[in-house]
VMD Tcl script that draws the C-alpha trace (Angstrom):
set ca {
  {19.16 11.91 -1.55}
  {16.78 12.25 -4.46}
  {13.54 13.86 -4.19}
  {11.67 10.63 -3.98}
  {13.42 9.39 -1.04}
  {13.65 12.87 1.06}
  {11.74 13.04 4.31}
  {11.71 15.78 6.84}
  {10.15 13.75 9.76}
  {10.52 10.09 10.99}
  {8.57 7.72 8.84}
  {6.46 5.16 10.88}
  {6.76 2.68 8.04}
  {10.42 3.02 7.98}
  {10.54 2.56 11.75}
  {8.41 -0.55 11.54}
  {10.48 -2.13 8.86}
  {13.73 -1.44 10.82}
  {12.16 -2.85 14.04}
  {12.31 0.56 15.78}
  {8.59 0.79 16.04}
  {5.92 -1.94 16.84}
  {4.49 -3.53 13.78}
  {3.43 -7.13 12.84}
  {5.09 -7.82 9.70}
  {3.00 -10.58 8.05}
  {5.57 -11.02 5.15}
  {8.85 -9.58 4.41}
  {11.47 -10.03 1.70}
  {14.51 -8.07 0.56}
  {12.14 -5.47 -1.24}
  {8.88 -5.32 0.53}
  {7.01 -5.91 3.84}
  {3.32 -6.63 4.30}
  {1.45 -5.52 7.40}
  {-2.41 -5.46 8.09}
  {-4.17 -2.07 7.96}
  {-4.63 -0.58 11.43}
  {-8.27 0.46 10.15}
  {-9.02 -2.28 7.86}
  {-11.93 -1.71 5.19}
  {-12.72 -5.28 4.91}
  {-11.67 -8.76 6.39}
  {-8.45 -8.75 4.36}
  {-6.88 -5.19 4.13}
  {-3.19 -5.30 3.79}
  {-0.49 -2.78 3.02}
  {2.28 -3.83 0.70}
  {5.23 -1.36 1.61}
  {8.53 -1.04 -0.25}
  {11.65 -1.09 2.02}
  {12.96 1.90 0.08}
  {11.39 5.11 1.14}
  {9.64 6.60 -1.54}
  {7.29 9.52 -0.66}
  {4.06 8.53 -2.61}
  {2.49 7.50 -5.84}
  {3.25 10.98 -7.40}
  {6.97 10.40 -7.06}
  {6.86 7.25 -9.37}
  {8.30 8.30 -12.62}
  {11.20 6.03 -13.75}
  {11.50 2.73 -15.40}
  {12.61 1.40 -12.12}
  {9.49 2.82 -10.36}
  {7.33 0.96 -13.12}
  {9.12 -2.40 -12.23}
  {8.62 -1.59 -8.52}
  {4.84 -0.87 -9.22}
  {4.40 -4.19 -10.86}
  {6.13 -5.98 -8.26}
  {4.10 -4.52 -5.33}
  {0.92 -5.63 -7.41}
  {2.38 -9.26 -7.69}
  {3.19 -9.35 -4.12}
  {-0.08 -7.97 -3.00}
  {-2.00 -10.33 -5.14}
  {0.04 -13.27 -4.09}
  {-0.43 -12.39 -0.37}
  {-3.92 -11.94 -0.65}
  {-4.56 -15.11 -2.52}
  {-2.43 -17.26 0.00}
  {-4.39 -15.69 3.03}
  {-7.87 -16.41 1.86}
  {-8.88 -13.25 0.12}
  {-10.65 -13.18 -3.05}
  {-8.79 -11.65 -5.97}
  {-11.97 -11.36 -7.99}
  {-13.48 -9.34 -5.17}
  {-10.47 -7.07 -4.42}
  {-9.33 -3.48 -4.54}
  {-5.75 -2.60 -4.91}
  {-4.72 1.08 -5.09}
  {-2.70 4.07 -3.62}
  {-4.16 7.09 -1.84}
  {-3.07 10.35 -3.50}
  {-1.49 13.31 -1.79}
  {-2.68 15.10 0.03}
  {-5.13 12.26 1.01}
  {-2.42 9.77 2.04}
  {-1.88 9.56 5.82}
  {1.77 8.43 5.62}
  {4.30 9.72 3.47}
  {5.75 6.32 2.44}
  {4.59 4.59 -0.68}
  {2.11 1.75 0.05}
  {-0.31 -0.28 -1.72}
  {-3.74 -0.99 -0.37}
  {-4.89 -4.55 -0.88}
  {-8.55 -4.98 0.24}
  {-10.93 -7.97 -0.04}
  {-13.85 -8.43 -0.19}
  {-14.52 -5.21 -1.66}
  {-18.13 -5.93 -2.03}
  {-18.24 -5.98 1.99}
  {-16.72 -2.68 2.54}
  {-18.82 -0.20 4.65}
  {-20.33 2.89 2.92}
  {-17.50 4.99 4.47}
  {-14.69 2.50 3.27}
  {-16.36 2.47 -0.10}
  {-15.98 6.32 -0.21}
  {-12.46 6.40 1.17}
  {-11.33 3.68 -1.46}
  {-13.59 4.79 -4.19}
  {-11.76 3.70 -7.55}
  {-10.00 6.28 -9.62}
  {-11.02 9.31 -7.88}
  {-8.70 12.27 -7.03}
  {-7.94 10.72 -3.68}
  {-7.63 7.09 -4.63}
  {-6.10 5.51 -7.59}
  {-6.44 1.76 -8.56}
  {-3.47 0.03 -9.74}
  {-5.21 -0.14 -13.17}
  {-4.90 3.78 -13.39}
}
mol new
graphics top color blue
foreach p $ca { graphics top sphere $p radius 0.5 }
foreach p [lrange $ca 0 end-1] q [lrange $ca 1 end] { graphics top cylinder $p $q radius 0.2 }
display resetview
């Protein structure tokens, strides 16, 4: 196993994807699944999760990972738009270790960003050392 796929403890996202743990898959294809965040920061708060276990955003380094990142963004924007979210009032990004709660890469897709609470605006503050937007 490469460094980007190693894990020492069971991964809840891998278990949800495999059906070994409860989780409402809102969308799935061969590469990704979408679930609703269990602590939503806004009306629309989804997690786009690659089926392939990658620890976190810091483990993205290859050309394949760049393609994966682009596909996550496309999937997230498409899902948000198809489900009534406002792409012009959205925030897409990743928590950066050690501030990620689950060690499996997942893209946060949040809308409307303008209606997030003060706490959520802090937790998902763009381009901080704990949360990086996709543009970064």
